[in-house]
N, C-alpha and C positions, 0 to 999 in steps of 0.2 A: 099381273104385277107380282102376285105369289111368287111364280116363279123365277121372276128376276130376284126377287129378294134372295131367295136361296142359293141362286148363281151367284152373287155377287158375295154374300156370306163364306162360301165354299171356296170362291178365287181369294177371300181376304184373309182367310182361315190358313190355306196353303202357300201364301205368301208369308204371314206373321211367322209360320212353321219353319220355311225353308231359310228367313233371315234369323230366326233364332239357332238353327243349326250352323250357319255359315259363323254368326258369331260366334258360337261356344266351340267349335274346331279352331278359329283362328284365335282365341283370347288361350287355349289350350298350348297351342305351338309357341306362344307367345313367351307363358310362362316358363315354358321348358327352357327355351334360350336365354332367358334373364338370368343374371349374377344376384343373389339374394342380398335385397337392403336393409337388413335389420340394422340396427343401433349397434349391437353388439357386433356383428360381422365389421362396421364400420370403424369400431373402436380398438379391435384386434389388429385392424390393418393399419392404423395409424400408430398403435404402440409400438408394432413391430417397426415401423419405417424409422420413429426416433430412438431404436435402439443403436447405442454407439458399438462401435464396430470394435472386435477385440482383435489387437495385435498377433500375430503367429508368436509362437515361442523362439526365442532367440538360436539360434545355430550352435552347433558345439564349440566351446570355447569361445564364445561371444557373451559379454556380460554387461548388464546395465549398470550407467555411472551415475544414474540420478535418481530420486525417487519417483516412482509410476504405481500402475495399478497391484493392489495386494494380490498375491498368486496364494501365498498360503503362511502359516505361522507354523514355526519351528522352536522346538525346547530342547535343550541338551545342555552339555560341558562343553567352554572353549578347549580344545585339544592343541591350538596353534594360533601364532599372532604375526603375519608376516605382513608390516606396513599397515595396507587397509583392508588387507583380506584374512578376514577368521576362519579358521576350521572350526566347526560346530560339531561334536558327535550326538545325534539327537538318542532317544531312550531306546529306539530299536538297534542300535549299533552303527548307525549310515551316517557318515560323514559327509557334512555339506559345507560346503564354500561358499562365505557371502562377502559381501565387500561394504565397505562403511563409507561415508563420507559428510560433506559439509551437511548434506539433506537429510541425514540419517538423524532421528530424534534419539538421545540417549541423557542419562543420567550422569554416568561419569566412563571413562574408558574401562576396558573390560582386559581381562589377565589371563592366563593360562590356569585352567582349575575353575574358573567363574561358570555358575548356572545363569545361563541365558533364557532368553525367550525373544524370538526376532520375528517382525512382521517381514516378507522378504517379494519381489517381485519375481516374476516369472526369469529375470536374467541375473539373479541372485542378489541384487541391492539390498540391502538390511534398510526399508522405510523407519524402523524404529527397533533400537535394542534395551530390553531390559535385564 
């Protein structure tokens, strides 16, 4: 009987060892193939999926005709006014043409020589001019 108990114990221990090795290697392979499921990874993926797309810059000669996302703010002196197009010389000496319209927020009409600060779109439309 002692011999049978030793034989059963040996077979049982061998079976447990084999099952443990098989399970460990299967879990290791599975963990390499899965993507991380951390909440921060999910949050980052969701955040990037809800970012609004930014439109491409207008082609040469193409100007915006209505307010849109602000691209930059310029400051300088009005050098020329031709209808709804203002030519502004910024503080570095660059001349920028900007378009004003009904959607432009401004206090009063500007004239040549006025110092202005304008928030413009990529297409040169002035969202606001002060």
